[in-house]
N, C-alpha and C positions, 0 to 999 in steps of 0.2 A: 921442938917444932915437927912441923909436920914436911913432904914433902914439897907441895903447895908454897909453904914460906920459906921453902931455901933458894926456888927458881927466881923469887924477888930481888936479888943480888944479880944485878945486869950481867957483872963479871961472868958468871955463873950459869946463867942463862945464855948467853950466848956458843961456854965453852958447850955447852951440852949439845947449842942446837950448832955448832962445828963438829963434831963430833959424830951428830946424829947421821948428819949430809953425808961427809964419809966415810960412813955405813952405809946410806943409801949412795951410794960411788958403786960399794965395793959391790954390793946382790946386784945389784941390776947391770954391770961388767962379766959377771960371769956368769947372765943366764946366754944357756942358747939356747938350740932348738926354735920354732917357728913362734911360740909366744915368748919368748928372749930375742928375738925383732920386734916384736909388737913391743915389750916395753921398753928396749932404747929407743926405738922411735920415739916414742912419749917422751921420755926422758930424755932426749936431745932437747923436744918442745919446747918442754919448761929449762932450760938449762939454758935455751935460748933465747930467753926472757933477759936473763943478765947472769954475771957470772955470781950474783951472791944472792941470786935468788933463792935458792932452795934452805939456803940458812938460813934468809932470815923468816923463809916461810918454814919455817920449822918453830923457829924464836918464837913466830908468831904467832903455835898452833901450842906453843909447849904452854903455857897456864889451866887451858880446856882439857889438855890430853895428863897434865899432870893431877887435876880436881877427877879425873874420869879414871885414871890408876890409883891417886890417894887408898881407897881399900881395900886394893888388894896389897901394895907396896906398905902398911898400914900393919897388916896381917904376918907379912914377913920378917916387918922390922917386932914384933908383939913374940916373933919363931926365932927371934934373934941373924936370922939370914933371908933380905929383902929377895938379894939377887935370889937363892936360892929357890925363894918361893916363885916370885913371878916368872921365872923359868920352865917353873913346875903347871903353874898354874900359865901359859904361853896363849893356850886358846881363848879362857877368858880374857889374859890384859890384849892380846891381840881385839875383839871386840868392843872394847873399852875404848882403845887405842880409836881408833876407825870409827866407832860413835863419834868421836868425836870428832875427826877430820870430816864426816858426813856432817855434819850439824855446822862447823867450819864454812863448809863447801855450797850446804843450801843456803846460808848466808849469803856467800859470796854473788849468786845467782851463777845464769848461764856465760861466761866468763871463753877463756882458753883454759885457763887454768880447769875449773870447774868441768866444760867438756871433755878433757880429757878425763880426767877424773871419776868422770859417772862413766865410762869406754871402759877402763883397767877396772874400776869397783870390784865388781863381780870376781875378779881370778887376781888381787894381788892379796886376799888375807892371806892363802899360807906363803907367801913372801914375812907378810909382816909376822904372822908365826914364829918363822925362823928365825925375822929380827928380835925375836922378845929374850931372850939371857942377851944378847950385848949391849941392848937398850937398857938391859937392869942391870950389866957392868956400867954404863953408863954413869946412867944416873947414881948409882954408888961412888962410884971415882970422883964424883964434882961434888954429892949433897952428903954420903952413910956417915 
């Protein structure tokens, strides 16, 4: 069974989304400096939409994201350790995650979320690269 098939279970999908939202919370709160201030301000705007907006957005993005990273996950499964493989391929995996997010944002239009994302897009790849190993652990914990 593929990663994409496994997230069809609403309970699994919700658990992954909640864990990823907590990961984002931790990453954003740990940021310092001017770039950290900008990221924190943007994240506060997004979270201001509603308490469950971030997990809900991740839940909505999860199917597209899993389709995007499925080839890397499958390579890792074939090698016997998808967590290690995604971690080793963190730059590639981050590009796939961001590509799925970019496509979703392009469909959403020019609202508050799209505007905020587009302002930060160039600067967030390092954050996603850093998060990939923990994202891989979250996926493995729920679907592995």
